[in-house]
C-alpha positions as CSV (number, residue, x, y, z in Angstrom):
1,M,-33.3,-17.5,6.1
2,F,-32.9,-14.5,8.8
3,N,-36.0,-13.0,9.8
4,A,-36.2,-9.4,11.2
5,G,-36.3,-9.0,14.9
6,E,-34.6,-12.6,15.5
7,L,-30.9,-13.0,16.9
8,M,-28.5,-14.1,14.4
9,K,-26.7,-17.3,14.7
10,P,-22.9,-16.6,15.4
11,G,-21.8,-18.3,11.9
12,Y,-24.6,-17.1,9.9
13,L,-23.2,-14.3,7.9
14,S,-20.0,-16.5,7.1
15,H,-22.2,-19.5,6.2
16,T,-24.5,-17.4,4.0
17,F,-21.3,-15.5,2.5
18,S,-20.0,-19.0,1.5
19,K,-23.3,-20.3,0.1
20,I,-23.6,-17.1,-2.4
21,L,-20.0,-17.7,-3.5
22,E,-20.7,-21.6,-4.1
23,D,-24.2,-20.7,-5.9
24,N,-22.3,-18.4,-8.2
25,E,-19.2,-20.6,-8.8
26,L,-16.9,-18.1,-7.4
27,K,-13.6,-18.7,-5.6
28,R,-14.1,-19.6,-1.9
29,I,-12.7,-16.9,0.3
30,R,-13.5,-15.8,3.9
31,L,-15.9,-13.0,4.5
32,H,-13.1,-11.6,6.4
33,D,-10.9,-11.4,3.4
34,L,-13.3,-8.6,1.9
35,R,-11.6,-6.2,4.6
36,H,-8.3,-7.0,3.1
37,S,-9.6,-6.3,-0.2
38,C,-11.3,-3.2,0.8
39,A,-8.3,-1.6,2.6
40,T,-6.0,-2.5,-0.7
41,L,-8.4,-1.1,-3.1
42,L,-8.7,2.1,-1.0
43,I,-5.1,2.3,-0.8
44,Q,-4.5,1.5,-4.6
45,N,-7.1,4.5,-5.3
46,K,-4.8,6.9,-3.0
47,V,-7.2,7.2,0.0
48,P,-5.2,8.3,2.9
49,V,-4.5,5.5,5.5
50,K,-6.1,7.7,8.4
51,D,-9.5,7.5,6.5
52,I,-9.0,3.8,6.2
53,Q,-8.3,3.3,9.5
54,I,-11.7,5.2,10.5
55,W,-13.9,3.0,7.7
56,L,-12.2,-0.4,8.9
57,G,-12.9,1.1,12.5
58,H,-9.5,0.3,13.8
59,S,-8.3,2.3,17.0
60,N,-4.6,1.9,16.1
61,I,-3.2,2.7,12.6
62,Q,-0.8,0.0,12.9
63,T,-3.8,-2.3,12.9
64,T,-4.7,-0.6,9.3
65,M,-1.3,-1.1,8.0
66,I,-1.6,-4.9,8.4
67,Y,-4.4,-4.9,6.3
68,T,-2.8,-2.8,3.3
69,H,-1.0,-4.9,0.7
70,L,1.3,-3.4,-1.9
71,D,0.3,-4.9,-5.0
72,E,3.1,-5.5,-7.7
73,T,2.8,-2.4,-9.6
74,N,3.4,-0.4,-6.6
75,K,6.5,-2.4,-5.5
76,E,7.9,-2.0,-9.2
77,V,7.5,1.9,-9.0
78,S,9.0,1.8,-5.2
79,A,11.9,-0.4,-6.5
80,Q,12.4,2.2,-9.5
81,V,12.4,5.4,-7.5
82,L,14.8,3.9,-5.2
83,M,17.0,3.0,-7.8
84,A,16.8,6.3,-9.3
85,K,17.9,7.8,-6.0
86,F,20.8,5.2,-5.7
87,Q,21.9,5.8,-9.2
88,F,21.9,9.5,-9.0
89,I,24.3,9.3,-5.7
90,L,26.5,6.7,-7.6
91,T,26.8,8.9,-10.4
92,N,27.6,12.2,-8.6
93,Y,29.6,11.0,-5.4
94,N,32.6,8.9,-5.4
95,E,32.9,5.7,-3.3
96,N,34.9,7.3,-0.3
97,E,32.3,10.1,-0.2
98,I,29.4,7.7,-0.1
99,Y,31.1,5.7,2.5
100,E,31.5,8.8,4.7
101,M,28.0,9.9,4.3
102,K,25.7,10.1,7.1
103,E,21.8,10.0,7.1
104,D,21.7,13.8,7.1
105,T,23.9,14.1,4.3
106,L,21.8,11.9,2.3
107,N,18.4,13.6,3.1
108,N,20.1,16.7,1.9
109,I,21.0,15.3,-1.1
110,Y,17.4,13.8,-1.9
111,E,16.2,17.6,-1.0
112,D,18.6,18.8,-3.4
113,M,17.4,16.3,-6.2
114,D,13.8,17.4,-5.5
115,R,14.8,21.1,-5.5
116,T,16.5,21.2,-8.8
117,N,13.7,18.8,-10.3
118,Q,15.9,16.2,-11.4
119,F,14.0,13.7,-9.4
120,Q,10.6,14.9,-10.5
121,E,11.7,14.2,-13.9
122,I,12.5,10.7,-13.3
123,E,9.5,10.1,-11.2
124,K,7.4,11.3,-14.2
125,V,8.9,8.9,-16.4
126,I,8.7,6.0,-13.7
127,V,5.0,6.5,-13.1
128,T,3.7,7.0,-16.7
129,A,5.9,3.8,-17.8
């Protein structure tokens, strides 16, 4: 047991954490894995990445991004959003027009979709599904 005022041995926290898991018949994970879980739960609860960076004490936001894992639901929603945008373009433009499009043109189309509320309606359906 750890006594106040004494130095901790380097493996004390990891060893104690492993023992707690074992004693409670929980799946063995590394103490460090809790950082991944923490970041993931914060992301899933819409906490801004900058706030998560501060919480985890990272000097670089790219380090924080390593810890954030999209769950399958988020991946599915992202895929549906992309599919809706592609479907809009394929429905409203012919093959030659699409081939000639530049990135700026696509961004303008997405802005038009957003401005006309066509895409917001699609997003509402996707998010509530």
